[in-house]
C-alpha positions as CSV (number, residue, x, y, z in Angstrom):
1,M,50.1,58.5,-1.8
2,T,47.8,55.3,-1.4
3,E,44.3,56.0,-0.4
4,R,43.5,54.3,3.1
5,V,40.2,53.9,4.5
6,G,40.8,53.6,8.0
7,V,38.8,54.1,11.2
8,E,38.7,58.0,10.7
9,F,37.0,57.4,7.5
10,L,34.4,55.0,8.9
11,H,33.5,57.3,11.7
12,E,33.0,60.4,9.4
13,W,31.2,58.1,6.9
14,L,28.8,57.3,9.9
15,L,28.6,60.6,11.3
16,E,27.3,61.7,7.9
17,F,25.1,58.8,7.7
18,A,23.6,59.4,10.6
19,R,23.0,63.4,9.7
20,V,21.3,62.6,6.4
21,V,19.3,59.9,7.9
22,K,18.0,62.6,10.6
23,A,17.2,65.0,8.1
24,N,15.4,62.8,5.6
25,K,13.9,61.0,8.7
26,D,10.3,62.4,7.5
27,L,10.6,61.5,4.0
28,L,11.8,58.1,4.5
29,T,8.9,57.6,6.6
30,S,6.5,59.1,4.3
31,L,7.8,56.7,1.5
32,D,7.3,54.2,3.8
33,A,4.0,54.9,4.6
34,A,2.8,54.4,1.3
35,V,4.5,50.7,0.9
36,G,5.3,49.7,4.4
37,D,4.7,50.2,8.2
38,A,5.2,53.9,7.8
39,D,8.4,53.7,10.2
40,H,11.6,53.7,8.2
41,G,12.8,56.8,9.0
42,I,12.1,56.7,12.7
43,N,13.8,53.1,13.3
44,M,16.8,54.1,10.8
45,D,17.4,57.4,13.0
46,R,17.0,55.6,16.0
47,G,19.4,52.9,14.8
48,M,22.0,55.5,13.9
49,T,21.7,57.5,17.1
50,A,22.3,54.2,19.1
51,V,25.7,53.5,16.7
52,L,27.4,57.1,17.4
53,A,26.3,56.6,20.9
54,N,28.0,53.4,21.4
55,Q,31.3,54.6,19.5
56,E,31.3,57.6,21.6
57,A,31.6,55.2,24.7
58,N,33.6,52.3,23.3
59,P,35.7,53.7,20.5
60,P,36.8,50.8,18.2
61,G,40.2,51.1,17.5
62,D,40.4,49.3,13.8
63,P,37.9,49.4,10.8
64,A,37.0,45.7,11.4
65,G,36.2,46.5,14.9
66,L,34.0,49.7,14.4
67,L,32.1,48.2,11.6
68,K,31.1,44.9,13.8
69,Q,30.2,47.5,16.6
70,T,28.1,49.2,14.0
71,G,26.3,46.1,12.7
72,V,25.7,44.5,16.1
73,T,24.0,48.0,17.0
74,L,21.8,48.2,14.3
75,V,20.4,44.6,14.5
76,S,19.6,45.5,18.2
77,S,18.3,48.7,17.9
78,V,16.4,48.9,14.7
79,G,13.2,47.5,14.3
80,G,11.5,45.9,11.2
81,A,13.4,44.4,8.6
82,S,15.9,47.2,8.4
83,G,17.7,46.3,11.4
84,P,18.8,42.8,10.3
85,L,19.4,44.0,6.7
86,Y,22.0,46.9,7.2
87,G,23.2,45.1,10.8
88,T,24.2,42.0,8.2
89,F,25.7,44.8,5.6
90,F,28.3,46.5,8.3
91,L,28.8,42.7,9.8
92,R,29.6,41.2,6.5
93,M,32.1,44.3,5.8
94,A,33.8,43.6,8.9
95,T,34.7,40.3,8.5
96,A,36.3,41.5,5.0
97,A,37.8,44.1,6.7
98,A,39.5,41.8,9.4
99,E,42.9,41.6,7.6
100,H,43.3,45.1,7.6
101,A,43.8,46.5,10.9
102,D,45.7,49.5,9.6
103,G,43.2,50.5,6.8
104,L,42.0,49.4,3.6
105,D,43.1,50.3,0.1
106,A,40.7,51.1,-2.4
107,A,40.6,47.7,-3.8
108,A,40.1,46.1,-0.7
109,F,37.1,48.7,0.5
110,A,35.3,48.1,-2.7
111,Q,35.5,44.1,-1.8
112,A,34.5,44.9,1.6
113,L,31.2,47.0,0.3
114,R,31.0,44.2,-2.1
115,A,30.6,41.8,0.7
116,G,28.3,43.7,2.7
117,I,25.9,43.7,-0.3
118,G,26.2,39.7,-0.6
119,G,24.9,39.7,3.2
120,V,22.1,41.9,2.1
121,V,21.0,39.5,-0.6
122,Q,21.5,36.6,1.8
123,R,19.3,37.9,4.5
124,G,16.6,39.5,2.3
125,K,16.9,37.1,-0.7
126,A,16.8,40.3,-2.8
127,E,17.5,40.0,-6.6
128,P,17.6,43.1,-9.0
129,G,14.2,44.7,-9.7
130,D,12.6,43.6,-6.7
131,K,12.4,47.3,-5.6
132,T,14.7,46.9,-2.4
133,M,17.4,48.8,-0.9
134,Y,19.8,45.9,-3.3
135,D,18.4,48.1,-6.4
136,A,20.6,50.9,-5.1
137,L,23.3,49.4,-3.3
138,A,24.3,47.1,-6.3
139,P,24.7,49.6,-9.2
140,A,26.8,51.4,-6.6
141,A,29.3,48.7,-6.1
142,Q,29.7,48.0,-9.9
143,A,29.9,51.7,-10.5
144,L,32.6,51.6,-8.0
145,E,34.7,49.0,-9.2
146,D,34.4,50.3,-12.8
147,A,35.8,53.5,-11.6
148,L,38.8,52.1,-9.7
149,A,39.5,49.6,-12.4
150,A,39.7,52.7,-14.9
151,G,42.3,54.3,-12.5
152,A,40.2,56.7,-10.7
153,P,41.0,57.7,-7.4
154,L,38.8,56.1,-4.3
155,T,37.1,59.7,-4.1
156,D,36.0,60.1,-7.3
157,A,35.0,56.3,-7.7
158,L,32.8,57.0,-4.8
159,Q,31.3,60.0,-6.5
160,Q,30.5,57.6,-9.5
161,A,29.1,55.2,-6.9
162,A,26.9,57.7,-5.6
163,K,25.3,58.7,-8.9
164,A,25.0,55.0,-9.7
165,A,22.7,54.4,-6.2
166,D,20.9,57.5,-6.9
167,Q,19.8,56.1,-10.1
168,G,19.1,52.8,-8.6
169,R,16.6,54.6,-6.2
170,D,14.8,56.5,-9.0
171,G,14.2,53.4,-10.9
172,T,12.5,51.5,-8.0
173,T,9.6,54.0,-8.5
174,G,8.4,52.1,-11.7
175,M,8.9,48.6,-10.3
176,R,6.4,46.3,-9.0
177,A,7.6,45.4,-5.2
178,R,8.5,41.5,-4.9
179,K,9.7,41.7,-1.5
180,G,9.1,42.5,1.9
181,R,5.6,44.0,3.0
182,A,5.5,46.3,0.0
183,S,4.9,43.2,-2.2
184,Y,1.6,42.9,-0.8
185,L,0.2,45.7,-2.5
186,G,0.8,44.0,-5.9
187,E,0.4,46.4,-8.7
188,R,-0.3,49.2,-6.2
189,S,3.3,49.2,-5.5
190,V,4.0,50.7,-8.9
191,G,4.9,54.7,-8.5
192,H,6.4,54.8,-5.4
193,Q,9.9,55.1,-4.5
194,D,11.1,52.3,-2.2
195,P,12.1,53.8,0.9
196,G,15.0,51.2,1.6
197,A,16.8,52.2,-1.6
198,T,16.1,55.5,-0.5
199,S,18.0,55.3,2.5
200,A,20.6,52.9,0.9
201,A,21.4,55.9,-1.6
202,L,21.9,58.0,1.4
203,L,24.5,55.5,2.9
204,I,26.7,55.8,-0.2
205,A,26.2,59.3,-0.6
206,S,27.4,59.7,2.8
207,A,30.6,57.6,2.0
208,A,31.4,60.0,-1.0
209,A,30.7,63.1,1.1
210,S,33.0,61.6,3.7
211,A,35.9,60.5,1.6
212,T,36.0,64.2,0.1
213,K,36.9,65.2,3.7
214,I,39.1,62.6,5.1
215,I,41.0,60.7,2.0
216,H,43.7,62.7,0.5
C-alpha cells in the first residue's frame, strides 16, 4: 500500500505539535531567556493555538490549503522572528504540495519538507552552524531523504529524521550564535541550547509521532 500524506496526517501533525509546544512552553521560554527575548515558548504556543482554532473554524479540504492556512496564521499571530520563519516554512510546503490534492507520497512529502526549509534559509539567511532552527531542520531533512532512498517506509524514515533533529538541536549548545538576537552575546552564547532548534526538533518529532498513528 502506498503511503500518503493527506489532510488527516497534517491535521494530526499540527495537533501534536501544538500539544508538545504547550507542554514545553516554559522550557522554550527559559532557553530563550538565556539568549533572546524570553518569549519563544509563549509566542509559539499562541501561534499554534490560533492555527488549531482556524482549522476548526475553516477546515481546508486539501494538503496545500491546510499548509497555507497554517503558514498565514503563524505569520500573523506569532511575534518575533519565529512567526515569519515558521510561517514561511509552511507556506513553502504548501506551494510544493499544490499539485498533490489527493495527498503526497513519501518522496513528495520529503520534497515539500525540503522546500519549507529552503524558505527558512531564504527568510533567515541561516547557514549550518549559525545556531538556529536550521541546525535541527537540515539534518532531519537529510536523514528523511536518506532513509527513504534506502527503502524505509515513511513512518520509519520520520523516526530517523526526528533523531537527527534531536542531535542537531543538541549540537547547538556548543555553537556561537551568528544570527538573530543571540548573536549579540558573542562568545556568551556558547553553552546555551538554541530555542529555535529546540522547537524545530519538536516539530519533526511531532511528525514522526503522527505518522505512527495515521499512516499505515
